[in-house]
N, C-alpha and C positions, 0 to 999 in steps of 0.2 A: 754067413757070416763074411765069407770071400766077398760078396757083391757090397755088403757094409762097409768094409775095409776100403773097397776099392772108389765107395759113391765118398765117405770122408774126405782120402787122399785127394778125390778130384775136387771136392769143397775148400780143401784147406790150399790147394794148388790156386783156383781160380782166386781165394780170397786174398793171398800173395800176390797174385797179378798186378789186383785192383789200387796195391799200397806201389807202384811202381810208380814213382816220380814221372812225367810226360816232361819229355827234354823238351826245353823252347825252341822256337823254330830260330833259325839263324835271319840275323836282321837282311833287312835287303839289300844290297850295297849299288849304289848307281856308278855307272861305266859310261864319263861323257862320248867315248867313241863309239860305243855301241847305240846311244839317243842320235849320237851327230850325221852315221851311216843311215838312220831312217830319214830317207828324202819323200818319199810318197805316202801316204798315211793318214787315216781319218781317225777322230776321236769326237766319242758323243757323253753326254752328260748334262750337268748344267749351269749358270753361272748367275750369280748373286753380285749384283752392283750398290753401292750406296754413298751417297756426298752428301753434302750437308742440305741439301732441296728435297731431296729423295730418297727412297732403296726399292729395287725392282730387283725380280730374279728372271730366269726363261731358257727354256731348254735351248741345248747348244749342240751343234752338227757341223764339224769343221772337216773340210776336205782340204788336203795339202798333194798338190805335185809340184814336187821342186820349187819355182817360185810360185807358181799360182795357186790360188786359193779361190774357194768357195764358205761362206760360211750364213749357217743358216740361226735365226734367233726365234723360237716361236715359243710363246705366249705372254703373260704381261706385258713383260719390257719393250716388243718390236708392238704392241699393241695388237695381237693377233700372229705379225712373223715379220719378218727383216732378210732380207738376205744382199749378203755382200762380195761379191767377185770381186778380185783384183789380181793384178799382172805386176812382176815389175815399174810398169810406167803408167799406171793406170788403176782407178777403185770405180765400181757403180756399188749402188745403193739402191735397192728396190722396197716396198714396203707391202707387205698385203692391203690387199684393196685398194690400192694406189697405184694407178698405171704408168707412172710418171718415172722415171730412171735419172738419177742424181750421180753426177758422175766429176770428178774431183783427180788430182794430181796422187792425193796420199790417202789412204784412210782415214788417218786419225784428223786431218783439217773438215776430211766428210761429215763425220762422226760428230766431230763438236758442232760443227753447223748445223747438222739437221737433228740429234740430238743432248745437245747441252752436257755431253760427256763421250769421250772416247777410250775406246779399247787399244793400247800401243800396239796394233797390228803388226807392225816393222820387224819390231823386237819380237813381238807374242809369239810367234811363229819358231823361234826357237826357246824362249821360254816356257812353252806349256810342255817341250819335251825335257825341258830341265837347264838349258845352257845359258850362258850369257849369247847375245848375239856379237857376232865379229866385227862387227863395224864400230866397235866405240869401247871403251874402257870401263871396265867393271872393278868394283872391290867386293871382294868374296870374305863375306863375313863367317858362315861357321858351315860345315863340312859337317859333320857327326852331331846329333842323331839326327838331326833340322839341315839340311840343306839350304843355307841362304846369301845371295847375294844382291848388290845393289848397282842400277847401271840406268844411263839415262834419265837420271831423279825417281827412279823407281825402286820401292825395298821389295823385293822376288823371294817367298819362301815357299818350300815344300814338306810340310807339317806329316805327308803319307806319300807312299810310294805305291808300284805294284808290279808285277811279274805280268807283261803282256809283249805280245807281237816280237817272241823270243827276245826280250831283252825287259831291264827293271827300267818304268818309265815312273810320270808324274802320276799321283790316284788325286791329288788334291793340289792347289796353289793358290796363293795371300800372292798378290798383288796391291802397292799402296801407296799415293803419289798424293801428297796437303791432303785434302779431306775427302777424295776418292779412295773407296776401299773395294777391290774385285776380286771374288771369291771363286776358283773355277772348281767341279768337281768332276773328273773323267771315272764314267763306269764303263768304258770301252775302249780300247786301241785296237784299231787293224792295221796290218801293212798294205792293203791295195785300196786303191780311191777311185770314184769316178766324177768328174766336175761337171 
């Protein structure tokens, strides 16, 4: 009888636990100072680009070491692959299967010439971390629940954040300018990088 009462008490206790509401997780709060402090990093994910003539997607591997970067796009977008290496004074672009290395002063000019579109890499190294670029004015549109701002003719929006590399960083960002739409989904952030 005692055993039966104990079992009954245990069942009632367990059923009571299942009735407790789970507390929702606190929303992630972006801290610009923490994102700004991240100067050497890598991000892996996907990029989708849509404009009036076409739309494509690719895997994205971005390695940033202060002002130097290496970006690799693999998949349909680069027709197998595309590598962009940059410093503050120059940029080079190489396509898979092509031994020619193209050079220019800015990544935007080079990408526009070779691809017909460009990712604003000069500012994007800040945008990808959730920050406006410090070299030009910006207009803050919203802060919560979706952070967004306008800068250099682009509308930048962060619909999803994640906790990574010891801070809150974007997990998804949308860039819009005229008929060009770029979506970046970041699956993994790391604080060390090798160029």
